[in-house]
C-alpha positions in Angstrom: 0.1 0.2 0.1 2.8 2.4 0.6 4.6 1.5 -2.6 1.1 2.1 -4.0 0.9 5.8 -3.3 4.6 6.7 -3.2 3.9 5.6 -7.4 0.2 7.9 -7.1 2.5 10.2 -5.8 4.8 10.6 -8.3 2.5 10.7 -11.3 0.4 13.3 -9.8 3.9 15.7 -9.6 4.9 14.4 -12.7 1.1 15.8 -14.3 1.4 18.9 -12.6 4.9 20.1 -13.8 4.1 19.3 -17.8 1.2 21.1 -16.8 2.9 24.0 -16.1 5.8 23.6 -18.7 2.8 23.4 -21.1 1.5 27.2 -19.6 4.7 28.7 -19.8 5.9 27.0 -23.3 7.3 29.9 -25.6 5.5 30.0 -28.4 6.4 30.0 -32.4 8.1 33.6 -32.5 8.1 33.8 -36.7 3.9 34.0 -35.9 4.7 35.8 -33.0 7.8 38.0 -32.2 6.8 38.5 -28.8 6.0 35.7 -27.6 6.9 34.6 -23.9 9.3 32.0 -23.1 12.8 32.3 -21.5 13.5 35.7 -22.4 11.2 38.8 -23.0 11.8 40.0 -26.1 11.5 44.8 -26.1 10.0 45.7 -29.0 8.9 49.3 -30.0 4.0 49.4 -29.4 4.6 53.1 -28.5 5.1 54.5 -32.3 6.1 51.0 -34.4 3.3 49.4 -36.3 6.2 46.6 -36.7 6.8 43.6 -34.4 10.7 43.7 -34.3 12.2 42.8 -31.4 15.4 45.1 -30.6 17.2 41.9 -30.6 17.0 40.9 -34.1 17.7 44.6 -36.0 21.2 43.7 -37.3 21.1 46.9 -39.1 19.4 50.3 -38.6 20.0 54.2 -39.5 17.1 56.7 -38.9 15.7 58.6 -42.2 13.8 61.9 -42.1 11.6 62.3 -45.6 9.2 64.8 -46.8 6.2 64.4 -49.2 5.3 67.4 -51.3 1.7 66.5 -51.9 1.5 69.0 -55.5 4.0 66.5 -56.5 1.9 64.3 -59.1 2.8 60.9 -57.6 1.1 62.4 -54.7 -2.1 63.8 -56.2 -3.8 60.9 -54.9 -3.0 61.8 -51.0 -3.2 65.6 -51.7 -6.9 65.2 -52.7 -9.1 66.7 -55.3 -11.0 70.1 -56.0 -9.8 73.5 -55.8 -10.4 73.0 -51.5 -8.5 69.6 -51.1 -11.3 68.9 -48.6 -10.8 65.0 -49.6 -7.8 65.4 -49.5 -5.0 63.8 -46.2 -4.0 67.1 -44.0 -7.9 68.1 -44.3 -8.6 64.5 -43.0 -5.9 64.9 -40.5 -7.9 68.1 -39.4 -11.4 66.7 -38.8 -9.7 63.7 -37.1 -7.9 66.0 -34.5 -10.8 68.7 -34.2 -13.8 67.1 -35.2 -13.5 63.8 -33.1 -10.7 64.4 -31.0 -9.5 60.8 -32.1 -6.0 61.6 -33.1 -3.9 63.1 -30.2 -0.5 65.6 -32.1 1.9 67.0 -30.0 4.3 70.4 -30.5 8.0 68.1 -29.8 8.9 64.6 -32.2 9.9 63.4 -28.3 6.2 63.1 -27.5 6.7 65.0 -24.6 4.6 68.7 -25.2 0.6 67.6 -26.1 -1.5 69.7 -28.0 -4.4 70.6 -27.2 -7.3 71.6 -30.1 -7.0 75.6 -29.8 -3.3 75.2 -29.9 -3.3 72.9 -33.4 -6.2 75.1 -34.6 -4.1 78.6 -34.1 -0.7 76.5 -35.9 -3.2 75.2 -38.3 -4.4 78.0 -40.1 -2.5 81.2 -39.1 0.6 82.1 -40.4 3.6 83.9 -38.8 1.6 87.4 -39.7 -1.9 86.5 -38.4 -3.3 85.6 -41.9 -5.8 82.8 -42.8 -4.7 79.9 -44.9 -6.7 77.3 -47.2 -5.6 73.6 -46.4 -4.8 73.7 -49.9 -1.7 75.6 -48.6 -0.3 72.9 -46.3 1.4 70.4 -49.0 4.5 69.4 -47.0 3.7 66.3 -44.9 7.7 65.3 -42.9 8.0 61.8 -41.3 10.5 60.0 -39.6 11.8 56.4 -40.4 14.1 53.1 -39.4 15.7 51.7 -41.7 15.9 48.2 -40.7 17.4 45.2 -41.3 15.8 43.0 -39.2 17.4 38.8 -39.1 14.9 37.2 -38.2 13.2 37.0 -41.3 16.4 38.5 -42.9 14.5 41.0 -44.6 15.1 45.2 -45.0 11.9 47.1 -43.8 11.1 50.9 -43.4 9.5 51.2 -39.4 7.7 54.8 -40.2 7.9 56.3 -36.5 5.9 59.8 -36.6 4.2 62.2 -39.1 5.1 65.4 -39.3 2.7 68.5 -40.4 4.5 71.5 -41.8 3.5 74.6 -42.6 5.9 75.7 -45.9 7.3 79.0 -45.3 5.9 80.6 -48.6 2.3 79.6 -46.4 3.9 80.8 -43.4 3.9 84.3 -44.6 8.2 83.3 -45.9 9.0 83.7 -42.4 10.0 79.9 -42.5 8.5 77.0 -42.2 6.4 75.9 -39.4 5.6 72.5 -37.5 1.9 71.7 -37.3 1.9 69.0 -35.0 3.6 65.8 -34.8 1.2 62.4 -35.2 2.4 59.0 -33.9 2.3 56.9 -36.5 0.6 53.8 -34.8 -1.8 56.6 -33.4 -2.4 57.4 -37.8 -2.3 53.8 -39.0 -4.8 52.7 -36.0 -6.9 55.8 -36.9 -7.6 55.6 -40.9 -7.6 52.3 -41.1 -10.9 51.8 -39.1 -11.8 55.0 -41.8 -12.5 53.7 -44.9 -13.8 56.9 -46.1 -10.6 58.6 -45.9 -8.8 57.2 -49.3 -5.5 57.5 -50.8 -7.5 58.3 -54.2 -6.6 56.5 -57.5 -8.2 58.8 -60.1 -7.6 57.0 -62.9 -9.9 53.7 -61.0 -11.4 55.1 -57.9 -12.9 51.4 -56.9 -8.8 50.9 -56.5 -8.7 53.6 -54.1 -7.1 52.5 -50.5 -7.4 53.9 -47.0 -3.9 55.6 -45.4 -2.4 53.2 -44.1 -2.8 50.7 -46.9 -0.9 53.7 -48.9 1.9 54.6 -47.0 2.5 50.4 -46.0 2.3 50.1 -49.7 4.5 53.3 -50.6 2.8 54.7 -52.8 3.9 58.1 -52.2 7.3 59.9 -53.6 9.5 61.4 -50.8 12.5 63.0 -50.7 15.4 62.6 -48.1 16.3 65.5 -45.6 18.3 64.0 -43.0 19.8 61.3 -42.0 21.5 59.8 -39.3 24.6 62.0 -38.7 26.9 63.0 -35.9 25.9 66.5 -36.0 22.1 65.9 -36.5 22.2 67.9 -39.4 19.7 68.5 -42.5 21.3 67.3 -46.2 21.3 71.1 -47.3 23.7 72.0 -44.0 25.8 69.4 -45.4 26.6 71.0 -48.5 29.1 73.8 -48.4 28.1 77.1 -48.6 30.3 78.5 -51.2 28.5 75.8 -53.6 27.4 77.8 -56.8 23.7 75.6 -56.5 23.5 74.2 -53.4 19.6 73.7 -53.3 20.5 71.1 -56.5 23.6 70.0 -55.1 21.4 69.1 -51.5 18.7 67.0 -53.9 21.5 65.4 -56.2 22.6 64.3 -52.1 19.5 63.6 -51.2 19.3 61.0 -54.5 22.4 59.4 -53.8 21.4 58.4 -50.4 18.2 56.4 -51.7 20.8 54.6 -54.1 23.1 53.4 -51.3 19.9 52.2 -49.0 19.3 50.2 -52.1 22.6 49.2 -53.0 22.9 48.1 -49.1 19.4 46.4 -49.6 20.8 44.4 -53.1 24.4 43.5 -51.9 22.7 41.6 -48.5 22.3 38.5 -51.2 24.8 38.8 -53.8 27.2 36.7 -52.3 
């Protein structure tokens, strides 16, 4: 009888141990990169919509870009008609002011929230106090990380935030002005649930996309204004001040950096 009790006790202990291991086992990280296990993987869950583990980033460089909505390739974001009421800038404005559904900030570190009244003043008034129109706000800047992620062996553009910018000419030629910063994750989460706000395919409106789909598909043309450097300088600021055409040289340097990223990606698989 004593031997039977001992065997029963050992079997029960083994069953409990197996159940405990099953409950804490790590899920397949190829399915869920943040799965629990012996390690807790650090990930950016505040700004990014990408599930990239920090330990899997073998290469990373930050890139600051500008979308000029007036360019032909970007007209699908700019909107139609004279007032651009169905464009991305106006839809962002309505999300912030009419629905109070997007949180906006005064700085890229997201430490200073803007009230709706402050956002409206930044949005509608130039440096000399004149009112402006939505179509005069045609710059969308954003920051992203160019990452080589070793877990899936691929490069990823990981957008962090969007910056609404008032061009200098709109701002009474007093220099460009930042209207607000928006976390990219907030931007995606809002617009994926608002299909009325769309990247417009003027050739086939049945194939128009929501803004989150358009951004994730890279359906825009942008120009690199800055990349990670020790001086935290814009590309334009790195051009020799005595250059006969510094603006053109800055644009050429921006293109050269784009080609450098492409060359990096292509060279990954040459060997």
